[in-house]
VODO-867072 format. One record per residue (C-alpha): residue number from 0; residue in three letters; x, y, z. Coordinates in nm, 4 decimals. Last residue first. Layout:
BEGIN
+-----+------+----------+----------+----------+
! seq ! type !       xx !       yy !       zz !
+-----+------+----------+----------+----------+
! NUM !  ALA !        X !        Y !        Z !
...
+-----+------+----------+----------+----------+
END
This chain:
BEGIN
+-----+------+----------+----------+----------+
! seq ! type !       xx !       yy !       zz !
+-----+------+----------+----------+----------+
! 309 !  GLY !   9.6493 !  16.2876 !   8.7492 !
! 308 !  GLY !   9.8456 !  15.9613 !   8.7085 !
! 307 !  VAL !   9.9890 !  15.9863 !   9.0570 !
! 306 !  ASP !   9.6477 !  16.0629 !   9.2067 !
! 305 !  VAL !   9.4863 !  15.7763 !   9.0171 !
! 304 !  GLU !   9.7492 !  15.5300 !   9.1390 !
! 303 !  GLU !   9.6987 !  15.6464 !   9.4978 !
! 302 !  GLU !   9.3219 !  15.5971 !   9.4682 !
! 301 !  GLU !   9.3702 !  15.2432 !   9.3332 !
! 300 !  GLU !   9.6069 !  15.1621 !   9.6211 !
! 299 !  GLU !   9.3523 !  15.2864 !   9.8737 !
! 298 !  GLU !   9.0778 !  15.0718 !   9.7167 !
! 297 !  GLU !   9.3040 !  14.7642 !   9.7308 !
! 296 !  GLU !   9.3762 !  14.8316 !  10.0998 !
! 295 !  ALA !   9.0017 !  14.8550 !  10.1751 !
! 294 !  ALA !   8.9409 !  14.5239 !   9.9938 !
! 293 !  ALA !   9.2144 !  14.3575 !  10.1987 !
! 292 !  ALA !   9.0598 !  14.4900 !  10.5194 !
! 291 !  GLU !   8.7161 !  14.3651 !  10.4138 !
! 290 !  GLY !   8.8593 !  14.0202 !  10.3287 !
! 289 !  GLY !   9.0321 !  14.0006 !  10.6657 !
! 288 !  ALA !   8.7055 !  14.0807 !  10.8370 !
! 287 !  GLY !   8.5271 !  13.8123 !  10.6307 !
! 286 !  GLY !   8.7898 !  13.5511 !  10.7149 !
! 285 !  GLY !   8.6995 !  13.5801 !  11.0808 !
! 284 !  GLY !   8.6545 !  13.2059 !  11.1258 !
! 283 !  GLY !   8.5012 !  13.1398 !  10.7849 !
! 282 !  ALA !   8.1950 !  12.9835 !  10.9476 !
! 281 !  ALA !   8.1246 !  13.3131 !  11.1244 !
! 280 !  ALA !   8.1489 !  13.5038 !  10.7951 !
! 279 !  ALA !   7.9150 !  13.2547 !  10.6247 !
! 278 !  LEU !   7.6611 !  13.2869 !  10.9052 !
! 277 !  LYS !   7.6788 !  13.6667 !  10.8896 !
! 276 !  ALA !   7.6219 !  13.6548 !  10.5130 !
! 275 !  LEU !   7.3292 !  13.4155 !  10.5569 !
! 274 !  GLU !   7.1724 !  13.6520 !  10.8106 !
! 273 !  GLU !   7.2065 !  13.9455 !  10.5695 !
! 272 !  PRO !   7.0599 !  13.7404 !  10.2812 !
! 271 !  SER !   6.7523 !  13.6617 !  10.4972 !
! 270 !  MET !   6.7187 !  13.3175 !  10.6474 !
! 269 !  ASN !   6.4268 !  13.0903 !  10.5504 !
! 268 !  LEU !   6.6485 !  12.8272 !  10.3866 !
! 267 !  MET !   6.8688 !  12.8133 !  10.6986 !
! 266 !  ALA !   6.5754 !  12.7625 !  10.9349 !
! 265 !  ASP !   6.4318 !  12.4939 !  10.7102 !
! 264 !  TRP !   6.7737 !  12.3206 !  10.6979 !
! 263 !  GLU !   6.7869 !  12.3075 !  11.0770 !
! 262 !  SER !   6.4306 !  12.1683 !  11.0957 !
! 261 !  MET !   6.4767 !  11.9004 !  10.8266 !
! 260 !  GLN !   6.5680 !  11.6199 !  11.0680 !
! 259 !  GLU !   6.2279 !  11.6658 !  11.2356 !
! 258 !  PHE !   6.0187 !  11.6730 !  10.9162 !
! 257 !  SER !   5.9198 !  11.9371 !  10.6620 !
! 256 !  TYR !   5.7464 !  11.9319 !  10.3227 !
! 255 !  GLY !   5.7960 !  12.2421 !  10.1102 !
! 254 !  THR !   5.8233 !  12.0342 !   9.7922 !
! 253 !  ALA !   6.1744 !  12.1314 !   9.6807 !
! 252 !  ALA !   6.3217 !  12.1523 !  10.0318 !
! 251 !  ALA !   6.1604 !  11.8210 !  10.1272 !
! 250 !  ILE !   6.3011 !  11.6496 !   9.8185 !
! 249 !  ALA !   6.6526 !  11.7816 !   9.8905 !
! 248 !  ILE !   6.6260 !  11.6846 !  10.2585 !
! 247 !  LEU !   6.5089 !  11.3342 !  10.1647 !
! 246 !  THR !   6.8045 !  11.2917 !   9.9250 !
! 245 !  ARG !   7.0526 !  11.4093 !  10.1901 !
! 244 !  VAL !   6.9036 !  11.1615 !  10.4388 !
! 243 !  GLY !   6.9388 !  10.8768 !  10.1882 !
! 242 !  ALA !   7.3033 !  10.9649 !  10.1133 !
! 241 !  GLY !   7.3835 !  10.9654 !  10.4847 !
! 240 !  VAL !   7.2102 !  10.6302 !  10.5349 !
! 239 !  SER !   7.4040 !  10.4793 !  10.2446 !
! 238 !  HIS !   7.7342 !  10.6191 !  10.3714 !
! 237 !  PRO !   7.6706 !  10.4866 !  10.7228 !
! 236 !  LEU !   7.5707 !  10.1429 !  10.5787 !
! 235 !  SER !   7.8776 !  10.0945 !  10.3587 !
! 234 !  VAL !   8.1093 !   9.9549 !  10.6302 !
! 233 !  LEU !   7.8451 !   9.7274 !  10.7845 !
! 232 !  THR !   7.7328 !   9.5951 !  10.4469 !
! 231 !  PRO !   7.4664 !   9.6866 !  10.1926 !
! 230 !  TYR !   7.5005 !   9.5500 !   9.8347 !
! 229 !  GLY !   7.4045 !   9.8098 !   9.5760 !
! 228 !  ALA !   7.7066 !   9.7149 !   9.3639 !
! 227 !  ALA !   7.8471 !  10.0688 !   9.3578 !
! 226 !  ILE !   7.7738 !  10.1135 !   9.7293 !
! 225 !  CYS !   7.9383 !   9.7807 !   9.8126 !
! 224 !  ALA !   8.2498 !   9.8585 !   9.6048 !
! 223 !  SER !   8.2899 !  10.2035 !   9.7604 !
! 222 !  ALA !   8.2445 !  10.0652 !  10.1136 !
! 221 !  MET !   8.5037 !   9.7944 !  10.0496 !
! 220 !  ASN !   8.7529 !  10.0489 !   9.9208 !
! 219 !  ARG !   8.6985 !  10.2713 !  10.2268 !
! 218 !  CYS !   8.7255 !   9.9782 !  10.4668 !
! 217 !  ALA !   9.0496 !   9.8622 !  10.3014 !
! 216 !  ASN !   9.1949 !  10.2146 !  10.3132 !
! 215 !  TYR !   9.1127 !  10.2462 !  10.6849 !
! 214 !  PHE !   9.2645 !   9.9052 !  10.7589 !
! 213 !  LYS !   9.5808 !   9.9999 !  10.5684 !
! 212 !  GLN !   9.6017 !  10.3306 !  10.7564 !
! 211 !  LYS !   9.5553 !  10.1621 !  11.0940 !
! 210 !  MET !   9.8234 !   9.9037 !  11.0124 !
! 209 !  ASP !  10.0675 !  10.1749 !  10.9048 !
! 208 !  ASP !   9.9956 !  10.3683 !  11.2252 !
! 207 !  GLU !  10.0742 !  10.0567 !  11.4279 !
! 206 !  THR !  10.4137 !  10.0373 !  11.2585 !
! 205 !  ILE !  10.5387 !   9.8005 !  10.9877 !
! 204 !  ASP !  10.9188 !   9.7809 !  11.0105 !
! 203 !  LEU !  10.8908 !   9.4431 !  11.1843 !
! 202 !  VAL !  10.7654 !   9.2940 !  10.8570 !
! 201 !  LYS !  11.1117 !   9.3692 !  10.7158 !
! 200 !  ALA !  11.2456 !   9.0718 !  10.9150 !
! 199 !  GLU !  11.0726 !   8.8255 !  10.6833 !
! 198 !  PHE !  10.8225 !   8.5813 !  10.8295 !
! 197 !  LEU !  10.8036 !   8.2400 !  10.9968 !
! 196 !  ALA !  10.4962 !   8.1383 !  11.1957 !
! 195 !  GLY !  10.4953 !   7.8558 !  11.4519 !
! 194 !  ASN !  10.4800 !   8.0704 !  11.7634 !
! 193 !  ASP !  10.7029 !   8.3468 !  11.6247 !
! 192 !  TYR !  10.9958 !   8.2721 !  11.3967 !
! 191 !  VAL !  11.1674 !   8.5817 !  11.2553 !
! 190 !  LYS !  11.3889 !   8.5922 !  10.9460 !
! 189 !  THR !  11.6903 !   8.7916 !  10.8249 !
! 188 !  LEU !  11.8261 !   8.9932 !  11.1201 !
! 187 !  VAL !  12.1828 !   9.0969 !  11.0445 !
! 186 !  LEU !  12.4329 !   9.0636 !  11.3288 !
! 185 !  GLY !  12.7038 !   9.3264 !  11.3061 !
! 184 !  TYR !  12.9331 !   9.5033 !  11.0650 !
! 183 !  SER !  12.9225 !   9.8625 !  10.9505 !
! 182 !  PHE !  13.0361 !   9.9912 !  10.6140 !
! 181 !  PRO !  13.1618 !  10.3197 !  10.4730 !
! 180 !  LYS !  13.4682 !  10.3696 !  10.6921 !
! 179 !  ILE !  13.6287 !  10.6771 !  10.5378 !
! 178 !  ASN !  13.9843 !  10.7681 !  10.6408 !
! 177 !  LEU !  14.0399 !  10.9552 !  10.3118 !
! 176 !  LYS !  14.3460 !  10.7401 !  10.2327 !
! 175 !  GLN !  14.1528 !  10.4274 !  10.3362 !
! 174 !  LEU !  13.8614 !  10.5187 !  10.1128 !
! 173 !  LEU !  14.0931 !  10.5734 !   9.8183 !
! 172 !  ALA !  14.2823 !  10.2467 !   9.8784 !
! 171 !  ALA !  13.9581 !  10.0463 !   9.9030 !
! 170 !  GLU !  13.8338 !  10.1965 !   9.5758 !
! 169 !  SER !  14.1664 !  10.1216 !   9.4035 !
! 168 !  GLY !  14.1680 !   9.7595 !   9.5238 !
! 167 !  GLY !  13.8117 !   9.6852 !   9.4240 !
! 166 !  VAL !  13.5147 !   9.6357 !   9.6562 !
! 165 !  PRO !  13.2739 !   9.3690 !   9.5331 !
! 164 !  GLU !  12.9274 !   9.4778 !   9.4083 !
! 163 !  GLY !  12.6058 !   9.4382 !   9.6075 !
! 162 !  LYS !  12.5518 !   9.8128 !   9.6589 !
! 161 !  LYS !  12.7366 !  10.0206 !   9.4024 !
! 160 !  ILE !  13.0821 !  10.1573 !   9.4784 !
! 159 !  LEU !  13.2390 !  10.4980 !   9.4093 !
! 158 !  PHE !  12.9730 !  10.7555 !   9.3239 !
! 157 !  VAL !  13.1922 !  11.0651 !   9.3542 !
! 156 !  GLU !  13.0788 !  11.3933 !   9.5070 !
! 155 !  SER !  13.2154 !  11.7117 !   9.3535 !
! 154 !  SER !  13.5308 !  11.9251 !   9.3868 !
! 153 !  ILE !  13.7451 !  11.6882 !   9.5912 !
! 152 !  GLU !  14.0085 !  11.9107 !   9.7538 !
! 151 !  ILE !  14.3832 !  11.8613 !   9.7311 !
! 150 !  GLN !  14.5872 !  12.0740 !   9.9673 !
! 149 !  GLY !  14.7765 !  12.4044 !   9.9676 !
! 148 !  ARG !  14.4841 !  12.6308 !  10.0414 !
! 147 !  ASN !  14.2694 !  12.4819 !   9.7643 !
! 146 !  ILE !  14.3968 !  12.2691 !   9.4782 !
! 145 !  LYS !  14.1228 !  12.1086 !   9.2713 !
! 144 !  THR !  13.9880 !  11.7574 !   9.2316 !
! 143 !  PRO !  13.7554 !  11.5430 !   9.0211 !
! 142 !  VAL !  13.8140 !  11.1726 !   9.1067 !
! 141 !  ASN !  13.8687 !  10.9653 !   8.7933 !
! 140 !  LEU !  14.0770 !  10.7090 !   8.9887 !
! 139 !  ALA !  14.3914 !  10.7945 !   8.7889 !
! 138 !  GLN !  14.3137 !  11.1622 !   8.8555 !
! 137 !  PHE !  14.3319 !  11.1005 !   9.2307 !
! 136 !  TRP !  14.6820 !  10.9509 !   9.2003 !
! 135 !  GLN !  14.7858 !  11.2298 !   8.9630 !
! 134 !  THR !  14.6970 !  11.4896 !   9.2273 !
! 133 !  GLN !  14.9258 !  11.3343 !   9.4898 !
! 132 !  GLY !  15.1858 !  11.6134 !   9.4745 !
! 131 !  PRO !  14.9199 !  11.8660 !   9.5697 !
! 130 !  ASP !  14.9357 !  11.7515 !   9.9364 !
! 129 !  CYS !  14.6599 !  11.5342 !  10.0825 !
! 128 !  GLY !  14.4319 !  11.6543 !  10.3641 !
! 127 !  THR !  14.1311 !  11.5497 !  10.1593 !
! 126 !  PRO !  13.9285 !  11.8717 !  10.1573 !
! 125 !  GLY !  13.5660 !  11.8548 !  10.0444 !
! 124 !  PRO !  13.3219 !  11.6736 !   9.8194 !
! 123 !  PRO !  13.1523 !  11.3597 !   9.9493 !
! 122 !  VAL !  13.2622 !  11.0062 !   9.8491 !
! 121 !  ILE !  12.9553 !  10.7951 !   9.7769 !
! 120 !  VAL !  12.9347 !  10.4269 !   9.8714 !
! 119 !  ASP !  12.6125 !  10.2439 !   9.7896 !
! 118 !  ARG !  12.5217 !   9.9825 !  10.0507 !
! 117 !  GLU !  12.6279 !   9.6406 !  10.1815 !
! 116 !  ALA !  12.9285 !   9.6397 !   9.9477 !
! 115 !  ILE !  13.0600 !   9.2859 !   9.9035 !
! 114 !  ALA !  13.4153 !   9.2490 !  10.0325 !
! 113 !  GLY !  13.6821 !   9.1738 !   9.7706 !
! 112 !  VAL !  13.9254 !   9.4401 !   9.8923 !
! 111 !  ARG !  13.8248 !   9.5622 !  10.2377 !
! 110 !  ALA !  13.6151 !   9.8746 !  10.2922 !
! 109 !  PRO !  13.6704 !   9.9991 !  10.6448 !
! 108 !  ALA !  13.4414 !   9.9033 !  10.9349 !
! 107 !  ASP !  13.2047 !  10.0857 !  11.1660 !
! 106 !  VAL !  13.0665 !   9.8684 !  11.4449 !
! 105 !  ARG !  12.7096 !   9.7450 !  11.4953 !
! 104 !  ASN !  12.5831 !   9.6978 !  11.8494 !
! 103 !  GLU !  12.2912 !   9.9407 !  11.8377 !
! 102 !  ASP !  12.1258 !   9.7402 !  11.5600 !
! 101 !  ILE !  12.1246 !   9.4226 !  11.7718 !
! 100 !  VAL !  11.9820 !   9.6075 !  12.0726 !
!  99 !  ALA !  11.7054 !   9.7542 !  11.8545 !
!  98 !  ARG !  11.6281 !   9.4053 !  11.7207 !
!  97 !  VAL !  11.5754 !   9.2816 !  12.0765 !
!  96 !  GLU !  11.3410 !   9.5710 !  12.1512 !
!  95 !  GLY !  11.1395 !   9.5049 !  11.8345 !
!  94 !  ILE !  11.1077 !   9.1362 !  11.9205 !
!  93 !  ASP !  10.9279 !   9.2146 !  12.2467 !
!  92 !  ASP !  11.0208 !   8.9549 !  12.5058 !
!  91 !  ASN !  11.0035 !   8.5746 !  12.4856 !
!  90 !  THR !  11.3478 !   8.5474 !  12.3348 !
!  89 !  PHE !  11.5854 !   8.3153 !  12.1510 !
!  88 !  ILE !  11.8505 !   8.4491 !  11.9129 !
!  87 !  PHE !  11.9623 !   8.1916 !  11.6563 !
!  86 !  GLY !  12.2747 !   8.1932 !  11.4385 !
!  85 !  ILE !  12.3770 !   8.2053 !  11.0756 !
!  84 !  ASN !  12.6934 !   8.1718 !  10.8664 !
!  83 !  GLY !  12.5473 !   7.9960 !  10.5662 !
!  82 !  VAL !  12.2286 !   7.7893 !  10.5577 !
!  81 !  VAL !  12.0006 !   7.6841 !  10.8434 !
!  80 !  GLU !  11.6934 !   7.8537 !  10.6915 !
!  79 !  PRO !  11.5626 !   7.5299 !  10.5352 !
!  78 !  GLN !  11.5234 !   7.3789 !  10.8864 !
!  77 !  ILE !  11.3208 !   7.6648 !  11.0351 !
!  76 !  ILE !  10.9889 !   7.5581 !  10.8790 !
!  75 !  LYS !  11.0196 !   7.2199 !  11.0521 !
!  74 !  LEU !  11.0076 !   7.3943 !  11.3907 !
!  73 !  PRO !  10.6259 !   7.3959 !  11.3781 !
!  72 !  HIS !  10.6057 !   7.0123 !  11.4002 !
!  71 !  ASP !  10.3848 !   6.8827 !  11.1210 !
!  70 !  ALA !  10.4952 !   6.5185 !  11.1362 !
!  69 !  ASP !  10.4621 !   6.5223 !  11.5140 !
!  68 !  GLU !  10.6414 !   6.2332 !  11.6801 !
!  67 !  SER !  10.7826 !   6.4901 !  11.9282 !
!  66 !  ASP !  11.1119 !   6.3007 !  11.9529 !
!  65 !  GLU !  11.1504 !   6.3094 !  11.5730 !
!  64 !  ILE !  11.0949 !   6.6865 !  11.5529 !
!  63 !  ILE !  11.3386 !   6.7594 !  11.8371 !
!  62 !  GLN !  11.5963 !   6.5192 !  11.6904 !
!  61 !  ILE !  11.5728 !   6.6784 !  11.3456 !
!  60 !  LEU !  11.6118 !   7.0271 !  11.4927 !
!  59 !  ILE !  11.9216 !   6.9188 !  11.6859 !
!  58 !  ARG !  12.0723 !   6.7538 !  11.3772 !
!  57 !  ARG !  12.0151 !   7.0694 !  11.1716 !
!  56 !  MET !  12.1867 !   7.2795 !  11.4378 !
!  55 !  MET !  12.4803 !   7.0372 !  11.4540 !
!  54 !  THR !  12.5281 !   7.0392 !  11.0773 !
!  53 !  ASN !  12.4988 !   7.4185 !  11.0711 !
!  52 !  LYS !  12.7886 !   7.4582 !  11.3112 !
!  51 !  GLY !  12.7146 !   7.6699 !  11.6127 !
!  50 !  MET !  12.5768 !   7.9955 !  11.7480 !
!  49 !  LEU !  12.3058 !   8.0466 !  12.0082 !
!  48 !  VAL !  12.2291 !   8.3938 !  12.1464 !
!  47 !  VAL !  11.9931 !   8.4237 !  12.4445 !
!  46 !  ALA !  11.7423 !   8.7064 !  12.4900 !
!  45 !  LYS !  11.6159 !   8.9747 !  12.7270 !
!  44 !  GLY !  11.8020 !   8.9250 !  13.0563 !
!  43 !  ARG !  12.1399 !   8.9599 !  12.8891 !
!  42 !  LEU !  12.0955 !   9.1080 !  12.5426 !
!  41 !  ALA !  12.3617 !   9.3793 !  12.5880 !
!  40 !  LYS !  12.6104 !   9.1256 !  12.7297 !
!  39 !  ARG !  12.5519 !   8.8827 !  12.4434 !
!  38 !  ILE !  12.5979 !   9.1647 !  12.1919 !
!  37 !  GLN !  12.9207 !   9.2856 !  12.3545 !
!  36 !  GLN !  13.0603 !   8.9317 !  12.3651 !
!  35 !  PHE !  12.9728 !   8.8804 !  11.9994 !
!  34 !  GLN !  13.1581 !   9.2027 !  11.9133 !
!  33 !  LYS !  13.4679 !   9.0671 !  12.0871 !
!  32 !  SER !  13.4384 !   8.7378 !  11.8971 !
!  31 !  GLY !  13.4242 !   8.9094 !  11.5597 !
!  30 !  VAL !  13.1267 !   8.9596 !  11.3276 !
!  29 !  ASN !  13.2280 !   8.9612 !  10.9603 !
!  28 !  ASN !  12.9259 !   8.7508 !  10.8578 !
!  27 !  ALA !  12.6844 !   8.6677 !  11.1394 !
!  26 !  GLY !  12.3452 !   8.6384 !  10.9722 !
!  25 !  VAL !  12.0534 !   8.6281 !  11.2135 !
!  24 !  ILE !  11.7482 !   8.4078 !  11.2665 !
!  23 !  LEU !  11.5369 !   8.5517 !  11.5474 !
!  22 !  ILE !  11.3445 !   8.2934 !  11.7488 !
!  21 !  LYS !  11.0265 !   8.3546 !  11.9469 !
!  20 !  ARG !  10.8532 !   8.0791 !  12.1436 !
!  19 !  TYR !  11.1295 !   8.0123 !  12.3951 !
!  18 !  GLU !  11.1559 !   7.7301 !  12.6489 !
!  17 !  ALA !  11.1494 !   7.4228 !  12.4233 !
!  16 !  PHE !  11.3923 !   7.5557 !  12.1613 !
!  15 !  LEU !  11.6203 !   7.6809 !  12.4392 !
!  14 !  GLN !  11.6151 !   7.3448 !  12.6204 !
!  13 !  LYS !  11.7017 !   7.1632 !  12.2992 !
!  12 !  ALA !  11.9974 !   7.3965 !  12.2482 !
!  11 !  VAL !  12.1246 !   7.3508 !  12.6044 !
!  10 !  ARG !  12.1126 !   6.9697 !  12.5806 !
!   9 !  PHE !  12.2704 !   6.9588 !  12.2357 !
!   8 !  TYR !  12.5538 !   7.1885 !  12.3477 !
!   7 !  GLU !  12.6121 !   6.9771 !  12.6585 !
!   6 !  GLU !  12.6288 !   6.6631 !  12.4438 !
!   5 !  LYS !  12.8782 !   6.8335 !  12.2124 !
!   4 !  ARG !  13.0893 !   6.9493 !  12.5055 !
!   3 !  GLU !  13.1041 !   6.5937 !  12.6407 !
!   2 !  THR !  13.1836 !   6.4460 !  12.2976 !
!   1 !  PRO !  13.4717 !   6.6823 !  12.2325 !
!   0 !  MET !  13.4264 !   6.9405 !  11.9536 !
+-----+------+----------+----------+----------+
END
């Protein structure tokens, strides 16, 4: 790179690191120039993509840290991540929206020999469009087939390639013959830097509902531990008060003593069996009527059985 272009690159990069507080670290393997143009266009107004040689990126980070004279500069945690074919996406907007744009701009790709499978590849059963003369070729690959309507048909699904393993020549040839593109290429979000904190990209998969559920579970566990230990806290206090009220009501019911909170229970304890039955039916939401109808049907069936037997 000419000196003038290098100086311009350093100037722009330093400006981006100073202007933006959120940085997405992405892997860029198998991403072509045309796909990069599409991604940059889709992110326009939301984020800026910066690619370059790792040596230049490391040098820029070192200069920023040295110029700041801060031994604990927050960008120091990014330095170890500058490894392999990576790039930076700078933004001050919502990270989830930027990631959605990245995911939308992935392209389907065929399986190339030697490429590492990014996921398990399973060939589904069904017609192949190949004539019966190619049966031996499928048999050599241990693909179960049958002849149906003048063409070869795969009779059951075939587990072809395991995630993380290299694609072999025969597997690539089979997928190409079946016109299957099992992989998709695009920028892969690996780490996220946000105001001095660096975390894995999978943290973005945590939703607000997940956070609420975790908080609820933590409060419930804390309340259980506090009640068992007899140590009152804010989360255990409602349970302790509720248990105390229930104990007082039980004592009052046994001794005949009444107090204000006991009035509803007194009224219930003094109800006649008929009133209790009506109360139970009302609480069941009409279940009592359904039960009576079911009982009437059972009685009719019993009478019919007796008549047939007689």
